[in-house]
N, C-alpha and C positions, 0 to 999 in steps of 0.2 A: 488179444488186444489189451491195451492198457485200460484201467478202470475209467468208465464214463459215469459221471453222476449227474442226473437230471433232477431238479427240484420242482415238484408240482406245487405251485404256490396257491393255497386256498385258505389263507389266514390261519386259524387255529387247527385246521385240518390239513395243513401242508405236510408233505413227506418227500423223501428222497427215493429215487429209483436208481439202483446201482446195476450197471451193465458191465460184467467182467467175467471172463472165463475162469472157472474155479471158485467163484465167490460162494457157492453152496457150501464148500468145505469150511468156510469162515463164518458160517451162520452164527455160531456162538459169540463171535467177536462183533459182528455187524448188527445183530438183533438183540433186544433185551429179553433173554430167555431165562433170566434168574428168577423164575416163578413157575407156576403150573402152566403147562402148555398142552393144549389138545392139538395134535398133529393129524391133519386130515389128508388122506391120499387115496389113490384108487388102485385096482388090481392090475392096471396096465403100466403103472409107474414102477421102475426098479426099486425094490425095497430099501436099498441102501440110501436112497435120497431122503426118505422120511426118517430112517434110522439116524442119519447124520444130524438132523435137526433135533430129534428126541434125545440123543446122547449129549447134546450141548445144553440141554435144559436142566433146571433145578429138579423138576419132576415132570414127567411127560406120559401121556397116553396116546397111542396111535390108533386111529380108526381108519380102516381100509374099506372103501365102498366098491361095489362092482363098477367096472369101467363102462362109460357110455352115458348118453343123454338121459336114458331111462332112470338113472339114479338120482336125477335132480327133482325129487318128489317129496311129498309130505312125510312119507315113511322114513326116509333117510334124514330129513330135517329133524324129525322127532328123535331119531336115534342119536344124532349129535347133541341135541339139547339134553337128553337123558344121560348121556355119557359125561357131559360137563357137570351136571348136577351130582351124579354118583362120584365123580372125581373130586367133588368139593371145591370146584372153582369159584372164585370170587371176582369182584369187579376189577381187581388189580391183575388178574391173570389174562391169558391171551390164547388165541387160535392161530395156528399156522397152516396155511394151505400149501401142499406140495403136490403139484400136478397140473392138469390142464384147466380149461375154462369151466368144466362141470364142477371140479373140485373147488375152484376159487369162488364160483357163484354160490354153491351150497354152503361151504364153510363160512364165507363172508356174511351170508344171510343169517346163519346161526349165531355168529358173533354179534351181528347187529341187534338181534332180538334177546339174547341171553342177558339178563339183568339190565335191560334197556340199552345194551351196547358195551362190549368190551373190546380190547385191542385185537387187531387182526393183522397178520403178516402174510404176504403173498409171495410164493416162490414158484413161478410158472416154469413148467418143464416141457411145454409144447410150443411150436412156432405160433400157433393161434393165440395162445395166452400171453406169450412174450411180446408180441407186436400189438396186442389190443386189449384183451379182456382183463389182464392183471392190474391195469391202472384205470382210474376214473371212478371207482366206488360203486359201480352197478353190481348189486348182488340179488339173486333171485332163484326161485324154483319154478317148475312148470306145473300146470294144472289142466287136466282133461284134454291133453294134447296141444295146449297153447303154451308157447315158450315164454318164460320169464314174466308170467302174468301176476305172480305174487312175489314181491321183493321190497328192497329198500336201498337207498343210497347210504353206503357205509365205507368211507375211505380207509384203506390200509394204513398202518403206521410206517411201513417201509416195504419196498419191493426189491427182491434180489433176482436179477435176470442173468442166468448162467448159460451161455450158449453151448457149453460142453454137454449139458444134459440132452441136447437135441440129437446127439450122435446115435442114440438107440432107436430113433423114430423111423418107421417105414417111410419110404419116399412119398407115399400117398398122403400121410399125415403132415409132412413138411409142406407139400403143395397146398393142402387144406388150409394151413395157417397163412401161407403167402397170399392167398386170395384176399384176406383182410388188409394186408399191407398194400397190395395192388389197388384196392378200393381207396385207401387214404391218399395214395399217390395220384390217382386219377382226379380226385377232388381238390387236392391242395398242393401237389408237388410235381410239376411237369418234369423237372430235372431228375427227380427220383424215378418217375415212371420210365424215362428214357434208359435208365440203367437196366431195367428188365429187358429192354429191346436189344441191348448190346452184350449182355452177359452170356457166358457159356454156361447155361443152367445145368446141363448134363455133367459137366466137369465140377461145378460147384457142389451139386448134390452128391456126386460120387465121393468127393473129398469129405463131405460131412459124414457119410456112412462109414468111411474109413477112419473116422476119429481125427482127421486133420483140420487145421484151422481153415475157416471159410470166411475170408474177409468180406466178400459180397453179401453173404447172409447177415453177418454182424452189422454191416452198414445199413442193410434193409431194416433190421430190428431197431437200430438207433434212429433212423429217419422216421419210422412209424411212431416210435415213442415220443419223439419231439413234436410230431404233428399232433398226436392225441393230447399231449400235455398242453399245447397252445390252445386247442379247442376247449378242453375241460376247464382251463383257467378262465376262459371267457364265459362259459356256460356250464357250470357244474351239474345242474339239475335238469338239463335237456329242455330248456324252454325256448331255445332258438338255434344258435349255431351248431350245438352238439347233435342236433337231429340230422345234420349232413352226414354223420358217420353211419346213418342208416341206409346210405346208398347201397343198393343191391339187396337189402334185407327185406324190403316190403314184399316183393315177389319171392325172394329167396326163402323167407319164413313160410310162405304159402307152399312152396315146393317141398320144403323140409318137413312140413306137417304130414307128408305122405312118405316119410323116410322108410317106414317098414316095408313099403312096396318097391321104392326105387333104390334103396340101399345107399343113398347119397349122404355124405358128411356135410356139416354146417358150411364150411368154406366152399365146398363144391356148389352148394345151393346159392350162396352169395354170388359166386362167379356167374352162374346162370341168371340170377336176378339182376345183374348189372347190364347184361347184353341188350334187353329191350329198352333200357333207360338211358341210352346214350345216342349221340348222333352217328350217322353212317361213317363219318370221317374218324371219329373216336373208335368206333367198332372195328374199323379196318386195322387199327393199331392194337386194339385190345385182343382180338381173336388169336393172332399168332402168339402173343404172350401167354394167354391161357393154355393154348395147345402145347407150347414148349414146357410149361410147368406140369402138364399132365392133367389139367382140370377139364371138366366136361364143357362142351359148347353146344350140345343139343339136348332137348328136353321133351319128353312125351307126357309129362304129368297133365292130367285132365284139367282144362281151364276152369271148369265149374267148381271143382273141388279145391283147386288152388285159391280161387277167389273167395270161397266160403271161409277159408282160414284167414285170408287177408282182411276181410270185413270184420272178423272177430278180434283182429289184432289191435293193440293199443295205439296204432297210428291212424285210426279212423276218427275224424272230427266232423261233427255236424253233417254226416253223410258224404264227406269227402275224405280221400286218402292223401295225406301229405307225402309227397314223393320228392326225390332228388334226381335231377337229370344232368348229365354231363354233355355239354355241347362242344367243349374244348378241353383237352387234357390240362389239368391243373386248375380248373375252375368248375363251377356248378351253378345251376339255377334250381329254384324251388317251385314246385307246381302242386296245386291242390286238384286232384283228379277224382271224378266219380268212379265207383267200382267198375262201371261199364267201360269207361275210357281206359282204365288200367288193364282190364281184361282184353280190350282190343289191341293194346300194345303187345301184350303177352302172345296173343294169337297171331298177330301179324308177323312177329319174329319167329316163333317156334313152329307155327303151323301155316306159314305163308302159302304153301302149295295147295292147301285145302280151301283157300278163300279167294 
């Protein structure tokens, strides 16, 4: 595809998101790397991606963390800060994240804290991070099993989205990321959601694994980025509209808190979290889309334990859980529910035969 440039307008914190196949190879041209750069990546990302950024820098250190959510902790946060200090980085230097959402969240938070904030570039290499987490400035680490409970808003200076980096992903990881794109379409983009219903997803995903252009996927990424840009511009710090992007996440995070037992990925949990939170008419359209993507549609996670995680989540206000409900594709309503009401929705959908 030709280059698409999206500008996220946030005053002095504004930045461009460049969507272009092969843009990673032009990192030295597109980013200001004529300084010390800490390149953060993980063990699941092809080494040449981080190397490309490092070779383009005046001076660079590469830190490779273990793949997975478990790496988003204080130990690795401390590691990044210590490496920045040892590297002699100053306020004019920068951090570049090359990888998925875990890498972006961790590296971005370290950049937010080092010397009270230094420049940060995001180069997402997973579908999940390309459609969602790489933009908007949310950075965080987990604590005691609770996701993103310690963090800061720290916008990147620029984001490079290279669809070519997705060709090495297992199909499950692609579907994991598409769950977030489906979420945004359900809430804001009825036309975009309809594309999931008509696309030949098997053909699209087979083309991706073969390294061929995938126009449908690139369009999905562009649609999702435009949707999130519009939301973030209206509500950067999540005081209102941006909370809508938590659709599927309230119950999804509760399910994800038991990931060591159920083995589910973040996007898979979000997919499950959406199902009890929409009307039967929407669910009739959503279920076949999730199934065609290979996302789970049944869940046996214990309701009590799921709700224990939900009530400790940052979405609980004055004894109520702020939730997003989709009655009609392309729109949403907001509801403040008691934990018992939310638990009832979860049970009614996933455990209906038992009640």
